[in-house]
N, C-alpha and C positions, 0 to 999 in steps of 0.2 A: 326107309329114309328117302328124303326128296332127292331127285336126280341133281347132279352138280354140272357145272360147266365142263369139268373133266370128263364126265360120262357122255355129254353131247359131243365133245371133240373126238372121243374114242370111237363112238358109233359112226360118226360122220367121216372118220378117217382124215382128220385135219388137226391143227394145233389149237390149244386153248386161246392163244392170242388172236387167231383168225375168228374163232367163235366170238370173242370179246369185241373185235372190230365190227362184226356183223350185228351184234346186239346193240351196239352204240350208233348204228345208222351209217357206218362206213361201207363202201363198196367192196365186194369180194367177187371172185370169179363166178360166172353164172352157174356152173355145175356144182360149185361149193355151196352156193346159195340154196340151190334146190335140195341138196343133201341135208343141209342144216334145217331147212323148213320141215323136211320129212321126219328127221330125228327128233326135233323139238316137239312136233305133234305126237309122235309115238311115245315119247317119254313124259309127255304132259309137263314140260319143263317151264318154269317161271323164274326169271332172274331174281336174285336176292337184292332187293332194292337198297337195303341198309349197307350191304357189303359194297355195292357199286358206289353208293354215296361216299363211303370212306375212301375208296380208291380214286374216284373221279372228282371228288369235291363238288359234285352237283347232284341234283335230284331229277332233272328233266321235268320238273313239275312247277307250274305257275299257280299262285294263289289268287283267286278272284274274290275280293271281299265286297259284299253287297249289303246295302242298308236294309233292303226288303227283297228277299229272294223270290217272293210270291208275286212281285210286280211284273205283269206281262209286258209292260213297256220296255223292259230291258232285253227281251228275247232277241231282237234284231242286233243289239250290241253283242250279246253272248255269241251269236252265230258268227259274226265277223271275227271275234277274238279266237274262237275255237278253230275256225277254218285256217287262220294264219298259223297258229301254234301247232296244229296237227300236221300241217305241211312241213313244219320245221322240226318235227320229232319231239314236241313237248306235249304234256298232258295238263289239263286244267282241273283244279279242285276248287269248289265253291264253298265260301264261308259266309253265313248270315250274321251280320254284325249284331242284329237285334237279339239273336239267340245265344250269343257268347257272353259268358259271365263278366268279361271285362268291358263289354259294351263297345263304345267308339274306338277304344285302343286295343281291342282283342287281337288285331293283326300283328302287334309288336312281337308276341311270342313266336309267330310263324317265322319272322326274320331272325330273331335271336337264336332260335334252335335250328336254323337252316333247314326247316321242313320244306321250304320252297326256294327256287332260284330267283324268283322275282314276284312282285305283287302288283296287281291292278286293283285300285280301290274305286268302286262305282257308287256315286251318290250325287243327286242334284240338289241336296240340301246345302245351305250355306255352311262353309267350313271355318272354324276358328283359327286364330293365330297359333294357339296351343297345339292344335291338330297338325298344322303345317310344320311346326318345329319338331314334332315327333317324327314326321316323315323324313325330314332332313338329316336326322341322326341315324337312320337305318343303314345297314351295311350292304344291302342288296338293292338292285334296281327297282324303283317304284314309279308307277304312273298313276295319275289321277284322271278319272272321267268325271267331269262336272266342275264345280267351283274350285278355284285355287287361292281364294282370299287375296287376289291381285298379286300373288307372289310369283316372281319370274325366275326363281331358282329351282323350283320343282317342276318336273315335266307334267303337263296336264293338257287335256283336250276337251273341248265343249262345243256346243252349238252357238253360233253367233245369234243369240236371241234378239238383240237390238236390231240387227240387220233384217231378221225375219219380219218383225213388226213394221219396219220401214217399207219393206216391199209390199206389204198389205195396204198400207195407207197410200203409197204412191199409185198402186193399182186402183184403189177406190177413187182417188183424186182424178185419175185419167178417165174414168167412166162417169165423172160428173158429180161425185159426192163431196159436199163441203162441210157437213155437220156430222161428225163421226164420233160415236161414243165408244167407251172401252170398259170391259169387265176384267178387272185385275185378279191376281191370285194370292195365295197365302204368303205371308212375310218370310216364313222360314226357308223358302226356296230361292236360290240365287236368280233363277230365271225370272221371277216376279219383278225384281228390281230392274233388270236389263230390258225386259219387254215393255214395262211401263215407261222407262226412260226413252225407249225407241218411239213410243207413242207420243209423248210430250214434245220431244225434240223435233220430230217430223211434222207434227201439227203446226208447230211454230215456224219451221223452215218454209213450209208451203203456204203460210199465211191463212190457215184455215180457222174457223170458229173454234174457240176453246172455252170450256166451262168446267171447272173442277168438279162440279156435281155430276158431270157426264162420266166420271170415272167411279165405278161402283165395285166394291170388293166382292170376292167369292172364295169358296173353299176348294175350287177346281173340281167340283162334282156337278152332275147334271142338275140336281136339285138347287145347288148354289147358283148356277146359271139361270135357272127358271126364276128364282127370287130376284136376282139382279135385274133381269129384263123387266119384271113387273115394276120395279122402281123407274127404269128408263122410259117406260111407256107413259109416265106422268109428264115427261118433257115434250114440248112442241118443237118441231123442226128437224129432229134427228132423222137421218135417212139411212144410216149404216151403223152396225154394231160389231165390234171386234171382240170375240171371246179369247182370253189369253191361253186357253187350251180348247180342244174339240168338245170335251164333255160339257164345258160351260156354254159353248156356242150352240150345241144341240139342245141344252136346257133352255137357252134363250129363244131358239127357233120354236120349240114346243109351247113356250109361254106366249109368244106373239100369236101363234096360230089359235091357241085356246081362247085368246081374247078377241078373236075375230079378224086379226090382221093377216095379210097375205105376204108370204116370203117367196120371192124378193120384191114384189110390186110395192109393198108398203115399207118394208125394211129389208135391206141387204145385210146378210149376216156372214161373218168369216170366223174360222177357227184357227188353231195352231197345233201342230203335231202330225196331222193327217193319219189318225188312227183308222183301222180297218172299217169301222162303222160309219166314218164320215162320208163314204161314197154310197152308203145304203139308205141313209135317211132321206126324207123328201122335204124340199128338194136336196139333191146331193150337195154336200158342203164344200165351198171353197175353203182351202186351208193352206198351211205351210208345212211341207214335208221335211222332217228331220232325217239326215243321212245316218241312221243309227248303225247300219251294217258297216259303213265306211269308217265310222268312229271306232268301232271295235277292231276292225282290221288294221287301222292306222296305229292305234295304241299298241297292239300286239306286235306289229312290224317294228316299231321303235324299240320295244323290249328285246326282240330277237336280235336286232342290230347291236344292242349293248351286250347281250349275253354271248353271242356267237362271234361277233367281230370287234367288240370293244369300242364301238362307235357311239359317241355321245349324241344326243338329239341336236339337230341344227337349230331347232326352235324349241324353246321351253314351254311356250303357251300357244296352242293351236286352236283356232276357232274355225269350225267348218260352216259352210254356207247352206242354210236351208233353202228350199225351192218352193216357190208359189205354185199351187195346183188349183187352177181355175175350174169351177164347176157351175152349177146352176143356182146357187144361193145368192147371187148378186145380179143387179140389173143396171143398165146404162140409164142415166137421167137426161 
C-alpha cells in the first residue's frame, strides 16, 4: 500500500495536522521541516491530490489553454507565468486548444469539473462575442492574453500594438523619412487591425505622404514579406518599409538585396516583435520588442491575487508598452 499522511506523521514524530500544514506550504519549525523532508523521501510519499482537493476545495493547479502549443513565440510568456505561479505554490498544466475535441470551448470542462483553480487562455487571434460570453459564465478566475473583443468586464492583457507602430513611424520621421510603406498581416489576428491603425493614424498626424497602395498584405511569413516587398519596389520615392512582424521584415530585406538594392542605403526596413533572429540578419534589424515575460508574469500575479487574497484586478484591460530597439537597418536621410 502507498504510504499515508499518518505514516509520515508517525515516523517524523509529529501530528497529521502539522504534516498537512507543511504540505500546503505553511511554515513549520525548522527541525520539523527537516524531519518531514527526510521521512517523505524515505517513504517515497506523494500527496493524494484528489483527497486534498475534496478537503481544501482547491487543486493548486492553473490551466493554461493555448491555441498552438508548438508556437515558439509563446515561450517568453510561459516563462513569466511559471515563475510567478511556482513562487506562490501553484503548478501549471498546459492544454492545446487545437488538439481538444471541443476546440475553442474545450476549456469549459476544466472549470466545470474544477480540475483547475484558475485559467489563462492564450491566443492572439480575434475573439468572438460568443467566446467572451462563455468566459463570463465560468465560476473560477479567468484571464485572457491577447484580444478581449473590446470587452471591459473580463480581465485581459495584451501588447499595445498601435503604440508600437507609432514609435516606429515617429523614429523614422525623426531621422528624415517622409514616404513610408507598410506590410500588413493576416486579418484573423487582432494585432493586424491595431498595427495598421497605428500606421494610418500616425502617418496622418505627422502629415506624411500617404498612398493606400503602399499598404501591402502578407501572411506574416518570410516568403510573404519577400512577395510584398517585390510589389513595393515598383513604386518610386519610398524610403522606408515597416514589416508588421519580423519575419515579414526579414523577407522584405532579402527581396530588396536580391534585386540589387542596399539596406539601409536605398531602403530602411523595420520589423515588429524583436524575435531572436532579428539581431543576426544583415544588417541587424531595427524592431519593436514585446515584453512577453512581463505579460506572463503580470497575468499570473493577478490570478494569484484573486486566488490567495480575494483581490479583484484594479484594471480589467491592461496594455503593455513595447520598446523600440534600434539597430543598423535604418539610415538618416
